Backbone as XML, in Angstrom:
<?xml version="1.0"?>
<chain id="A" units="angstrom">
  <residue number="1" name="UNK">
    <atom name="N" x="81.251" y="-117.221" z="60.254"/>
    <atom name="CA" x="80.474" y="-117.329" z="61.456"/>
    <atom name="C" x="79.186" y="-118.084" z="61.150"/>
  </residue>
  <residue number="2" name="UNK">
    <atom name="N" x="78.817" y="-119.027" z="62.028"/>
    <atom name="CA" x="77.619" y="-119.826" z="61.855"/>
    <atom name="C" x="76.601" y="-119.463" z="62.922"/>
  </residue>
  <residue number="3" name="UNK">
    <atom name="N" x="75.402" y="-119.168" z="62.480"/>
    <atom name="CA" x="74.299" y="-118.852" z="63.389"/>
    <atom name="C" x="73.201" y="-119.867" z="63.130"/>
  </residue>
  <residue number="4" name="UNK">
    <atom name="N" x="72.665" y="-120.452" z="64.190"/>
    <atom name="CA" x="71.584" y="-121.411" z="64.050"/>
    <atom name="C" x="70.345" y="-120.876" z="64.731"/>
  </residue>
  <residue number="5" name="UNK">
    <atom name="N" x="69.188" y="-121.223" z="64.196"/>
    <atom name="CA" x="67.941" y="-120.790" z="64.787"/>
    <atom name="C" x="66.795" y="-121.659" z="64.321"/>
  </residue>
  <residue number="6" name="UNK">
    <atom name="N" x="65.615" y="-121.275" z="64.735"/>
    <atom name="CA" x="64.408" y="-122.021" z="64.374"/>
    <atom name="C" x="63.315" y="-121.038" z="63.983"/>
  </residue>
  <residue number="7" name="UNK">
    <atom name="N" x="62.504" y="-121.449" z="63.032"/>
    <atom name="CA" x="61.336" y="-120.702" z="62.593"/>
    <atom name="C" x="60.112" y="-121.575" z="62.839"/>
  </residue>
  <residue number="8" name="UNK">
    <atom name="N" x="58.971" y="-120.958" z="63.008"/>
    <atom name="CA" x="57.732" y="-121.721" z="63.060"/>
    <atom name="C" x="56.959" y="-121.392" z="61.791"/>
  </residue>
  <residue number="9" name="UNK">
    <atom name="N" x="56.735" y="-122.424" z="60.979"/>
    <atom name="CA" x="56.045" y="-122.267" z="59.707"/>
    <atom name="C" x="54.832" y="-123.190" z="59.720"/>
  </residue>
  <residue number="10" name="UNK">
    <atom name="N" x="53.659" y="-122.632" z="59.702"/>
    <atom name="CA" x="52.412" y="-123.398" z="59.739"/>
    <atom name="C" x="52.463" y="-124.462" z="60.839"/>
  </residue>
  <residue number="11" name="UNK">
    <atom name="N" x="52.797" y="-124.020" z="62.041"/>
    <atom name="CA" x="52.860" y="-124.874" z="63.232"/>
    <atom name="C" x="53.942" y="-125.952" z="63.159"/>
  </residue>
  <residue number="12" name="UNK">
    <atom name="N" x="54.934" y="-125.771" z="62.317"/>
    <atom name="CA" x="56.052" y="-126.705" z="62.190"/>
    <atom name="C" x="57.346" y="-125.966" z="62.494"/>
  </residue>
  <residue number="13" name="UNK">
    <atom name="N" x="58.166" y="-126.556" z="63.353"/>
    <atom name="CA" x="59.468" y="-125.953" z="63.656"/>
    <atom name="C" x="60.444" y="-126.331" z="62.546"/>
  </residue>
  <residue number="14" name="UNK">
    <atom name="N" x="61.025" y="-125.317" z="61.931"/>
    <atom name="CA" x="61.993" y="-125.511" z="60.849"/>
    <atom name="C" x="63.291" y="-124.842" z="61.251"/>
  </residue>
  <residue number="15" name="UNK">
    <atom name="N" x="64.374" y="-125.613" z="61.282"/>
    <atom name="CA" x="65.670" y="-125.049" z="61.643"/>
    <atom name="C" x="66.284" y="-124.319" z="60.463"/>
  </residue>
  <residue number="16" name="UNK">
    <atom name="N" x="67.123" y="-123.366" z="60.799"/>
    <atom name="CA" x="67.903" y="-122.694" z="59.768"/>
    <atom name="C" x="69.306" y="-122.468" z="60.297"/>
  </residue>
  <residue number="17" name="UNK">
    <atom name="N" x="70.228" y="-122.329" z="59.367"/>
    <atom name="CA" x="71.616" y="-122.053" z="59.690"/>
    <atom name="C" x="72.092" y="-120.948" z="58.764"/>
  </residue>
  <residue number="18" name="UNK">
    <atom name="N" x="72.760" y="-119.959" z="59.317"/>
    <atom name="CA" x="73.385" y="-118.915" z="58.499"/>
    <atom name="C" x="74.878" y="-119.200" z="58.493"/>
  </residue>
  <residue number="19" name="UNK">
    <atom name="N" x="75.405" y="-119.455" z="57.317"/>
    <atom name="CA" x="76.841" y="-119.704" z="57.138"/>
    <atom name="C" x="77.367" y="-118.593" z="56.245"/>
  </residue>
  <residue number="20" name="UNK">
    <atom name="N" x="78.265" y="-117.797" z="56.795"/>
    <atom name="CA" x="78.777" y="-116.615" z="56.121"/>
    <atom name="C" x="77.592" y="-115.759" z="55.679"/>
  </residue>
  <residue number="21" name="UNK">
    <atom name="N" x="77.399" y="-115.582" z="54.370"/>
    <atom name="CA" x="76.303" y="-114.734" z="53.884"/>
    <atom name="C" x="75.078" y="-115.535" z="53.457"/>
  </residue>
  <residue number="22" name="UNK">
    <atom name="N" x="75.116" y="-116.871" z="53.572"/>
    <atom name="CA" x="74.002" y="-117.688" z="53.084"/>
    <atom name="C" x="73.134" y="-118.242" z="54.197"/>
  </residue>
  <residue number="23" name="UNK">
    <atom name="N" x="71.826" y="-118.219" z="53.991"/>
    <atom name="CA" x="70.876" y="-118.825" z="54.914"/>
    <atom name="C" x="70.448" y="-120.170" z="54.349"/>
  </residue>
  <residue number="24" name="UNK">
    <atom name="N" x="70.448" y="-121.196" z="55.184"/>
    <atom name="CA" x="70.032" y="-122.528" z="54.776"/>
    <atom name="C" x="68.871" y="-122.959" z="55.653"/>
  </residue>
  <residue number="25" name="UNK">
    <atom name="N" x="67.770" y="-123.407" z="55.029"/>
    <atom name="CA" x="66.637" y="-123.925" z="55.788"/>
    <atom name="C" x="66.648" y="-125.449" z="55.689"/>
  </residue>
  <residue number="26" name="UNK">
    <atom name="N" x="66.139" y="-126.099" z="56.697"/>
    <atom name="CA" x="66.171" y="-127.557" z="56.751"/>
    <atom name="C" x="65.050" y="-128.172" z="55.918"/>
  </residue>
  <residue number="27" name="UNK">
    <atom name="N" x="65.432" y="-128.844" z="54.847"/>
    <atom name="CA" x="64.462" y="-129.590" z="54.051"/>
    <atom name="C" x="63.938" y="-130.779" z="54.843"/>
  </residue>
  <residue number="28" name="UNK">
    <atom name="N" x="64.786" y="-131.346" z="55.670"/>
    <atom name="CA" x="64.389" y="-132.504" z="56.463"/>
    <atom name="C" x="63.268" y="-132.134" z="57.427"/>
  </residue>
  <residue number="29" name="UNK">
    <atom name="N" x="63.366" y="-130.971" z="58.062"/>
    <atom name="CA" x="62.294" y="-130.535" z="58.957"/>
    <atom name="C" x="60.983" y="-130.360" z="58.196"/>
  </residue>
  <residue number="30" name="UNK">
    <atom name="N" x="61.050" y="-129.801" z="57.018"/>
    <atom name="CA" x="59.855" y="-129.614" z="56.203"/>
    <atom name="C" x="59.300" y="-130.969" z="55.763"/>
  </residue>
  <residue number="31" name="UNK">
    <atom name="N" x="60.174" y="-131.862" z="55.332"/>
    <atom name="CA" x="59.755" y="-133.190" z="54.872"/>
    <atom name="C" x="59.164" y="-134.029" z="56.000"/>
  </residue>
  <residue number="32" name="UNK">
    <atom name="N" x="59.585" y="-133.760" z="57.218"/>
    <atom name="CA" x="59.079" y="-134.501" z="58.381"/>
    <atom name="C" x="57.572" y="-134.322" z="58.550"/>
  </residue>
  <residue number="33" name="UNK">
    <atom name="N" x="57.014" y="-133.231" z="58.042"/>
    <atom name="CA" x="55.567" y="-133.009" z="58.092"/>
    <atom name="C" x="54.856" y="-134.076" z="57.252"/>
  </residue>
  <residue number="34" name="UNK">
    <atom name="N" x="55.409" y="-134.382" z="56.103"/>
    <atom name="CA" x="54.809" y="-135.354" z="55.188"/>
    <atom name="C" x="55.063" y="-136.792" z="55.635"/>
  </residue>
  <residue number="35" name="UNK">
    <atom name="N" x="56.268" y="-137.065" z="56.127"/>
    <atom name="CA" x="56.628" y="-138.423" z="56.540"/>
    <atom name="C" x="57.526" y="-138.342" z="57.773"/>
  </residue>
  <residue number="36" name="UNK">
    <atom name="N" x="56.935" y="-138.361" z="58.975"/>
    <atom name="CA" x="57.720" y="-138.197" z="60.202"/>
    <atom name="C" x="58.773" y="-139.286" z="60.420"/>
  </residue>
  <residue number="37" name="UNK">
    <atom name="N" x="58.528" y="-140.475" z="59.907"/>
    <atom name="CA" x="59.454" y="-141.589" z="60.133"/>
    <atom name="C" x="60.612" y="-141.641" z="59.145"/>
  </residue>
  <residue number="38" name="UNK">
    <atom name="N" x="60.385" y="-141.197" z="57.923"/>
    <atom name="CA" x="61.418" y="-141.255" z="56.881"/>
    <atom name="C" x="61.460" y="-139.968" z="56.053"/>
  </residue>
  <residue number="39" name="UNK">
    <atom name="N" x="61.782" y="-138.843" z="56.668"/>
    <atom name="CA" x="61.796" y="-137.589" z="55.895"/>
    <atom name="C" x="62.821" y="-137.601" z="54.768"/>
  </residue>
  <residue number="40" name="UNK">
    <atom name="N" x="63.883" y="-138.383" z="54.909"/>
    <atom name="CA" x="64.899" y="-138.439" z="53.848"/>
    <atom name="C" x="64.310" y="-138.969" z="52.543"/>
  </residue>
  <residue number="41" name="UNK">
    <atom name="N" x="63.300" y="-139.847" z="52.647"/>
    <atom name="CA" x="62.654" y="-140.350" z="51.436"/>
    <atom name="C" x="61.895" y="-139.244" z="50.716"/>
  </residue>
  <residue number="42" name="UNK">
    <atom name="N" x="61.275" y="-138.352" z="51.462"/>
    <atom name="CA" x="60.566" y="-137.218" z="50.858"/>
    <atom name="C" x="61.563" y="-136.325" z="50.123"/>
  </residue>
  <residue number="43" name="UNK">
    <atom name="N" x="62.710" y="-136.061" z="50.750"/>
    <atom name="CA" x="63.741" y="-135.216" z="50.126"/>
    <atom name="C" x="64.255" y="-135.885" z="48.857"/>
  </residue>
  <residue number="44" name="UNK">
    <atom name="N" x="64.534" y="-137.178" z="48.924"/>
    <atom name="CA" x="65.045" y="-137.887" z="47.743"/>
    <atom name="C" x="64.022" y="-137.879" z="46.611"/>
  </residue>
  <residue number="45" name="UNK">
    <atom name="N" x="62.736" y="-138.029" z="46.943"/>
    <atom name="CA" x="61.700" y="-137.983" z="45.904"/>
    <atom name="C" x="61.610" y="-136.597" z="45.282"/>
  </residue>
  <residue number="46" name="UNK">
    <atom name="N" x="61.741" y="-135.554" z="46.097"/>
    <atom name="CA" x="61.736" y="-134.185" z="45.591"/>
    <atom name="C" x="62.907" y="-133.977" z="44.626"/>
  </residue>
  <residue number="47" name="UNK">
    <atom name="N" x="64.054" y="-134.552" z="44.970"/>
    <atom name="CA" x="65.243" y="-134.405" z="44.119"/>
    <atom name="C" x="65.128" y="-135.181" z="42.804"/>
  </residue>
  <residue number="48" name="UNK">
    <atom name="N" x="64.181" y="-136.076" z="42.696"/>
    <atom name="CA" x="64.019" y="-136.875" z="41.477"/>
    <atom name="C" x="63.353" y="-136.108" z="40.341"/>
  </residue>
  <residue number="49" name="UNK">
    <atom name="N" x="62.634" y="-135.042" z="40.655"/>
    <atom name="CA" x="61.840" y="-134.381" z="39.620"/>
    <atom name="C" x="62.688" y="-133.469" z="38.733"/>
  </residue>
  <residue number="50" name="UNK">
    <atom name="N" x="62.300" y="-133.396" z="37.507"/>
    <atom name="CA" x="63.032" y="-132.569" z="36.546"/>
    <atom name="C" x="62.980" y="-131.089" z="36.935"/>
  </residue>
  <residue number="51" name="UNK">
    <atom name="N" x="61.821" y="-130.630" z="37.404"/>
    <atom name="CA" x="61.710" y="-129.213" z="37.763"/>
    <atom name="C" x="62.629" y="-128.863" z="38.931"/>
  </residue>
  <residue number="52" name="UNK">
    <atom name="N" x="62.784" y="-129.766" z="39.881"/>
    <atom name="CA" x="63.704" y="-129.520" z="41.000"/>
    <atom name="C" x="65.139" y="-129.448" z="40.500"/>
  </residue>
  <residue number="53" name="UNK">
    <atom name="N" x="65.524" y="-130.399" z="39.662"/>
    <atom name="CA" x="66.895" y="-130.422" z="39.124"/>
    <atom name="C" x="67.160" y="-129.150" z="38.313"/>
  </residue>
  <residue number="54" name="UNK">
    <atom name="N" x="66.191" y="-128.735" z="37.508"/>
    <atom name="CA" x="66.374" y="-127.507" z="36.724"/>
    <atom name="C" x="66.520" y="-126.289" z="37.631"/>
  </residue>
  <residue number="55" name="UNK">
    <atom name="N" x="65.697" y="-126.220" z="38.693"/>
    <atom name="CA" x="65.803" y="-125.107" z="39.643"/>
    <atom name="C" x="67.166" y="-125.095" z="40.323"/>
  </residue>
  <residue number="56" name="UNK">
    <atom name="N" x="67.584" y="-126.253" z="40.846"/>
    <atom name="CA" x="68.872" y="-126.319" z="41.532"/>
    <atom name="C" x="70.020" y="-125.979" z="40.588"/>
  </residue>
  <residue number="57" name="UNK">
    <atom name="N" x="69.947" y="-126.487" z="39.362"/>
    <atom name="CA" x="70.992" y="-126.193" z="38.381"/>
    <atom name="C" x="71.074" y="-124.712" z="38.053"/>
  </residue>
  <residue number="58" name="UNK">
    <atom name="N" x="69.931" y="-124.072" z="37.877"/>
    <atom name="CA" x="69.915" y="-122.633" z="37.598"/>
    <atom name="C" x="70.474" y="-121.851" z="38.776"/>
  </residue>
  <residue number="59" name="UNK">
    <atom name="N" x="70.052" y="-122.211" z="40.006"/>
    <atom name="CA" x="70.562" y="-121.530" z="41.198"/>
    <atom name="C" x="72.083" y="-121.655" z="41.270"/>
  </residue>
  <residue number="60" name="UNK">
    <atom name="N" x="72.598" y="-122.853" z="41.024"/>
    <atom name="CA" x="74.051" y="-123.073" z="41.081"/>
    <atom name="C" x="74.777" y="-122.295" z="39.982"/>
  </residue>
  <residue number="61" name="UNK">
    <atom name="N" x="74.221" y="-122.266" z="38.779"/>
    <atom name="CA" x="74.864" y="-121.522" z="37.683"/>
    <atom name="C" x="74.988" y="-120.040" z="38.027"/>
  </residue>
  <residue number="62" name="UNK">
    <atom name="N" x="73.977" y="-119.503" z="38.705"/>
    <atom name="CA" x="73.988" y="-118.088" z="39.074"/>
    <atom name="C" x="74.928" y="-117.825" z="40.247"/>
  </residue>
  <residue number="63" name="UNK">
    <atom name="N" x="74.984" y="-118.720" z="41.210"/>
    <atom name="CA" x="75.671" y="-118.465" z="42.475"/>
    <atom name="C" x="76.983" y="-119.218" z="42.699"/>
  </residue>
  <residue number="64" name="UNK">
    <atom name="N" x="77.316" y="-120.152" z="41.826"/>
    <atom name="CA" x="78.476" y="-121.007" z="42.063"/>
    <atom name="C" x="79.367" y="-121.060" z="40.826"/>
  </residue>
  <residue number="65" name="UNK">
    <atom name="N" x="80.476" y="-120.331" z="40.837"/>
    <atom name="CA" x="81.357" y="-120.336" z="39.667"/>
    <atom name="C" x="82.044" y="-121.681" z="39.432"/>
  </residue>
  <residue number="66" name="UNK">
    <atom name="N" x="82.032" y="-122.558" z="40.433"/>
    <atom name="CA" x="82.682" y="-123.869" z="40.299"/>
    <atom name="C" x="81.688" y="-124.999" z="40.019"/>
  </residue>
  <residue number="67" name="UNK">
    <atom name="N" x="80.458" y="-124.643" z="39.687"/>
    <atom name="CA" x="79.432" y="-125.643" z="39.405"/>
    <atom name="C" x="79.803" y="-126.441" z="38.164"/>
  </residue>
  <residue number="68" name="UNK">
    <atom name="N" x="79.650" y="-127.757" z="38.237"/>
    <atom name="CA" x="80.018" y="-128.653" z="37.139"/>
    <atom name="C" x="78.794" y="-128.902" z="36.255"/>
  </residue>
  <residue number="69" name="UNK">
    <atom name="N" x="78.680" y="-128.106" z="35.208"/>
    <atom name="CA" x="77.518" y="-128.157" z="34.325"/>
    <atom name="C" x="77.349" y="-129.446" z="33.561"/>
  </residue>
  <residue number="70" name="UNK">
    <atom name="N" x="78.435" y="-130.104" z="33.201"/>
    <atom name="CA" x="78.340" y="-131.359" z="32.451"/>
    <atom name="C" x="77.664" y="-132.432" z="33.302"/>
  </residue>
  <residue number="71" name="UNK">
    <atom name="N" x="78.052" y="-132.519" z="34.561"/>
    <atom name="CA" x="77.423" y="-133.485" z="35.464"/>
    <atom name="C" x="75.959" y="-133.130" z="35.686"/>
  </residue>
  <residue number="72" name="UNK">
    <atom name="N" x="75.670" y="-131.835" z="35.796"/>
    <atom name="CA" x="74.289" y="-131.374" z="35.930"/>
    <atom name="C" x="73.453" y="-131.835" z="34.742"/>
  </residue>
  <residue number="73" name="UNK">
    <atom name="N" x="73.988" y="-131.691" z="33.526"/>
    <atom name="CA" x="73.240" y="-132.075" z="32.329"/>
    <atom name="C" x="72.837" y="-133.549" z="32.361"/>
  </residue>
  <residue number="74" name="UNK">
    <atom name="N" x="73.694" y="-134.419" z="32.858"/>
    <atom name="CA" x="73.327" y="-135.840" z="32.907"/>
    <atom name="C" x="72.198" y="-136.077" z="33.906"/>
  </residue>
  <residue number="75" name="UNK">
    <atom name="N" x="72.218" y="-135.369" z="35.047"/>
    <atom name="CA" x="71.116" y="-135.479" z="36.004"/>
    <atom name="C" x="69.819" y="-134.943" z="35.377"/>
  </residue>
  <residue number="76" name="UNK">
    <atom name="N" x="69.919" y="-133.808" z="34.695"/>
    <atom name="CA" x="68.734" y="-133.192" z="34.097"/>
    <atom name="C" x="68.109" y="-134.119" z="33.055"/>
  </residue>
  <residue number="77" name="UNK">
    <atom name="N" x="68.939" y="-134.790" z="32.278"/>
    <atom name="CA" x="68.433" y="-135.694" z="31.247"/>
    <atom name="C" x="67.741" y="-136.917" z="31.840"/>
  </residue>
  <residue number="78" name="UNK">
    <atom name="N" x="68.198" y="-137.384" z="32.996"/>
    <atom name="CA" x="67.621" y="-138.572" z="33.628"/>
    <atom name="C" x="66.458" y="-138.249" z="34.565"/>
  </residue>
  <residue number="79" name="UNK">
    <atom name="N" x="66.376" y="-137.021" z="35.035"/>
    <atom name="CA" x="65.375" y="-136.640" z="36.045"/>
    <atom name="C" x="63.968" y="-136.981" z="35.588"/>
  </residue>
  <residue number="80" name="UNK">
    <atom name="N" x="63.190" y="-137.522" z="36.521"/>
    <atom name="CA" x="61.801" y="-137.863" z="36.247"/>
    <atom name="C" x="61.580" y="-139.262" z="35.711"/>
  </residue>
  <residue number="81" name="UNK">
    <atom name="N" x="62.640" y="-139.943" z="35.300"/>
    <atom name="CA" x="62.474" y="-141.322" z="34.827"/>
    <atom name="C" x="62.288" y="-142.247" z="36.025"/>
  </residue>
  <residue number="82" name="UNK">
    <atom name="N" x="61.692" y="-143.394" z="35.783"/>
    <atom name="CA" x="61.413" y="-144.339" z="36.866"/>
    <atom name="C" x="62.663" y="-144.818" z="37.587"/>
  </residue>
  <residue number="83" name="UNK">
    <atom name="N" x="63.761" y="-144.935" z="36.886"/>
    <atom name="CA" x="64.973" y="-145.481" z="37.500"/>
    <atom name="C" x="65.871" y="-144.418" z="38.138"/>
  </residue>
  <residue number="84" name="UNK">
    <atom name="N" x="65.530" y="-143.156" z="37.981"/>
    <atom name="CA" x="66.392" y="-142.082" z="38.481"/>
    <atom name="C" x="66.214" y="-141.883" z="39.979"/>
  </residue>
  <residue number="85" name="UNK">
    <atom name="N" x="67.326" y="-141.890" z="40.696"/>
    <atom name="CA" x="67.339" y="-141.560" z="42.117"/>
    <atom name="C" x="68.477" y="-140.579" z="42.358"/>
  </residue>
  <residue number="86" name="UNK">
    <atom name="N" x="68.308" y="-139.750" z="43.366"/>
    <atom name="CA" x="69.341" y="-138.766" z="43.676"/>
    <atom name="C" x="69.259" y="-138.407" z="45.149"/>
  </residue>
  <residue number="87" name="UNK">
    <atom name="N" x="70.387" y="-138.446" z="45.800"/>
    <atom name="CA" x="70.467" y="-138.018" z="47.196"/>
    <atom name="C" x="71.163" y="-136.657" z="47.240"/>
  </residue>
  <residue number="88" name="UNK">
    <atom name="N" x="70.975" y="-135.909" z="48.321"/>
    <atom name="CA" x="71.699" y="-134.642" z="48.436"/>
    <atom name="C" x="73.217" y="-134.831" z="48.311"/>
  </residue>
  <residue number="89" name="UNK">
    <atom name="N" x="73.754" y="-135.869" z="48.964"/>
    <atom name="CA" x="75.210" y="-136.093" z="48.884"/>
    <atom name="C" x="75.681" y="-136.350" z="47.464"/>
  </residue>
  <residue number="90" name="UNK">
    <atom name="N" x="74.920" y="-137.145" z="46.716"/>
    <atom name="CA" x="75.306" y="-137.440" z="45.332"/>
    <atom name="C" x="75.303" y="-136.161" z="44.491"/>
  </residue>
  <residue number="91" name="UNK">
    <atom name="N" x="74.276" y="-135.323" z="44.672"/>
    <atom name="CA" x="74.186" y="-134.046" z="43.956"/>
    <atom name="C" x="75.391" y="-133.167" z="44.275"/>
  </residue>
  <residue number="92" name="UNK">
    <atom name="N" x="75.703" y="-133.030" z="45.553"/>
    <atom name="CA" x="76.807" y="-132.178" z="45.999"/>
    <atom name="C" x="78.139" y="-132.674" z="45.452"/>
  </residue>
  <residue number="93" name="UNK">
    <atom name="N" x="78.402" y="-133.961" z="45.610"/>
    <atom name="CA" x="79.685" y="-134.529" z="45.192"/>
    <atom name="C" x="79.876" y="-134.473" z="43.676"/>
  </residue>
  <residue number="94" name="UNK">
    <atom name="N" x="78.811" y="-134.770" z="42.917"/>
    <atom name="CA" x="78.938" y="-134.821" z="41.460"/>
    <atom name="C" x="79.037" y="-133.441" z="40.821"/>
  </residue>
  <residue number="95" name="UNK">
    <atom name="N" x="78.314" y="-132.465" z="41.364"/>
    <atom name="CA" x="78.233" y="-131.159" z="40.693"/>
    <atom name="C" x="79.039" y="-130.055" z="41.379"/>
  </residue>
  <residue number="96" name="UNK">
    <atom name="N" x="79.546" y="-130.313" z="42.565"/>
    <atom name="CA" x="80.222" y="-129.262" z="43.317"/>
    <atom name="C" x="79.237" y="-128.239" z="43.858"/>
  </residue>
  <residue number="97" name="UNK">
    <atom name="N" x="77.994" y="-128.647" z="44.076"/>
    <atom name="CA" x="76.931" y="-127.749" z="44.517"/>
    <atom name="C" x="77.233" y="-127.115" z="45.875"/>
  </residue>
  <residue number="98" name="UNK">
    <atom name="N" x="76.819" y="-125.862" z="46.020"/>
    <atom name="CA" x="76.962" y="-125.155" z="47.289"/>
    <atom name="C" x="75.602" y="-124.744" z="47.870"/>
  </residue>
  <residue number="99" name="UNK">
    <atom name="N" x="74.535" y="-124.916" z="47.095"/>
    <atom name="CA" x="73.205" y="-124.492" z="47.527"/>
    <atom name="C" x="72.498" y="-125.488" z="48.415"/>
  </residue>
  <residue number="100" name="UNK">
    <atom name="N" x="73.023" y="-126.697" z="48.490"/>
    <atom name="CA" x="72.486" y="-127.727" z="49.379"/>
    <atom name="C" x="73.627" y="-128.203" z="50.253"/>
  </residue>
  <residue number="101" name="UNK">
    <atom name="N" x="73.332" y="-128.358" z="51.531"/>
    <atom name="CA" x="74.284" y="-128.923" z="52.488"/>
    <atom name="C" x="73.665" y="-130.192" z="53.052"/>
  </residue>
  <residue number="102" name="UNK">
    <atom name="N" x="74.480" y="-131.186" z="53.282"/>
    <atom name="CA" x="74.007" y="-132.420" z="53.905"/>
    <atom name="C" x="74.805" y="-132.608" z="55.180"/>
  </residue>
  <residue number="103" name="UNK">
    <atom name="N" x="74.086" y="-132.787" z="56.286"/>
    <atom name="CA" x="74.760" y="-132.942" z="57.573"/>
    <atom name="C" x="74.480" y="-134.316" z="58.157"/>
  </residue>
  <residue number="104" name="UNK">
    <atom name="N" x="75.369" y="-134.756" z="59.012"/>
    <atom name="CA" x="75.259" y="-136.090" z="59.597"/>
    <atom name="C" x="74.132" y="-136.198" z="60.612"/>
  </residue>
  <residue number="105" name="UNK">
    <atom name="N" x="73.697" y="-135.101" z="61.193"/>
    <atom name="CA" x="72.626" y="-135.159" z="62.189"/>
    <atom name="C" x="71.357" y="-135.660" z="61.524"/>
  </residue>
  <residue number="106" name="UNK">
    <atom name="N" x="71.063" y="-136.916" z="61.705"/>
    <atom name="CA" x="69.910" y="-137.579" z="61.093"/>
    <atom name="C" x="69.983" y="-137.521" z="59.570"/>
  </residue>
  <residue number="107" name="UNK">
    <atom name="N" x="71.177" y="-137.283" z="59.032"/>
    <atom name="CA" x="71.401" y="-137.162" z="57.608"/>
    <atom name="C" x="70.386" y="-136.203" z="57.018"/>
  </residue>
  <residue number="108" name="UNK">
    <atom name="N" x="70.438" y="-134.987" z="57.529"/>
    <atom name="CA" x="69.481" y="-133.970" z="57.093"/>
    <atom name="C" x="70.038" y="-133.166" z="55.925"/>
  </residue>
  <residue number="109" name="UNK">
    <atom name="N" x="69.139" y="-132.572" z="55.181"/>
    <atom name="CA" x="69.527" y="-131.739" z="54.041"/>
    <atom name="C" x="68.958" y="-130.351" z="54.241"/>
  </residue>
  <residue number="110" name="UNK">
    <atom name="N" x="69.727" y="-129.372" z="53.796"/>
    <atom name="CA" x="69.290" y="-127.978" z="53.855"/>
    <atom name="C" x="69.545" y="-127.351" z="52.516"/>
  </residue>
  <residue number="111" name="UNK">
    <atom name="N" x="68.772" y="-126.355" z="52.207"/>
    <atom name="CA" x="68.924" y="-125.652" z="50.931"/>
    <atom name="C" x="69.066" y="-124.162" z="51.215"/>
  </residue>
  <residue number="112" name="UNK">
    <atom name="N" x="69.911" y="-123.525" z="50.420"/>
    <atom name="CA" x="70.121" y="-122.081" z="50.575"/>
    <atom name="C" x="68.892" y="-121.336" z="50.102"/>
  </residue>
  <residue number="113" name="UNK">
    <atom name="N" x="68.659" y="-120.175" z="50.730"/>
    <atom name="CA" x="67.550" y="-119.356" z="50.260"/>
    <atom name="C" x="67.949" y="-118.721" z="48.942"/>
  </residue>
  <residue number="114" name="UNK">
    <atom name="N" x="66.975" y="-118.494" z="48.112"/>
    <atom name="CA" x="67.274" y="-117.985" z="46.763"/>
    <atom name="C" x="67.271" y="-116.479" z="46.729"/>
  </residue>
</chain>
C-alpha cells in the first residue's frame, strides 16, 4: 500500500511517500530550497561526496540483503574526486539500492528514513 503526503519543514513543503513499511522523503523538494530551477543538480552534488556514499552504503548493508557491495566499493573509492559524478538512477541500478527511489515526476529522488 502506498500513502502520499506532505510535511512543512522550515516553511518548505516536502513530500513523502510510504511504501509498505518504508517512508521516503523527497530530496528534490529539499534541494529546491537551494536551487529552485535545477534541484537535480543539488541532489547529484550531494551524491558526489564520500560521506554521503559511505552513509548510503552503510544503510543499504543494514537494510538490503541484495546490496551489491563490490559496486559500492568502486563508488566509495571515487567519491569526492573532481571527475566523480553520480545520479540516483546510476546508484540504484549499479548497487541494487532500495533506500533511494527515483521517479519520473520531474526526475525526483527520495530517500528512505533511517
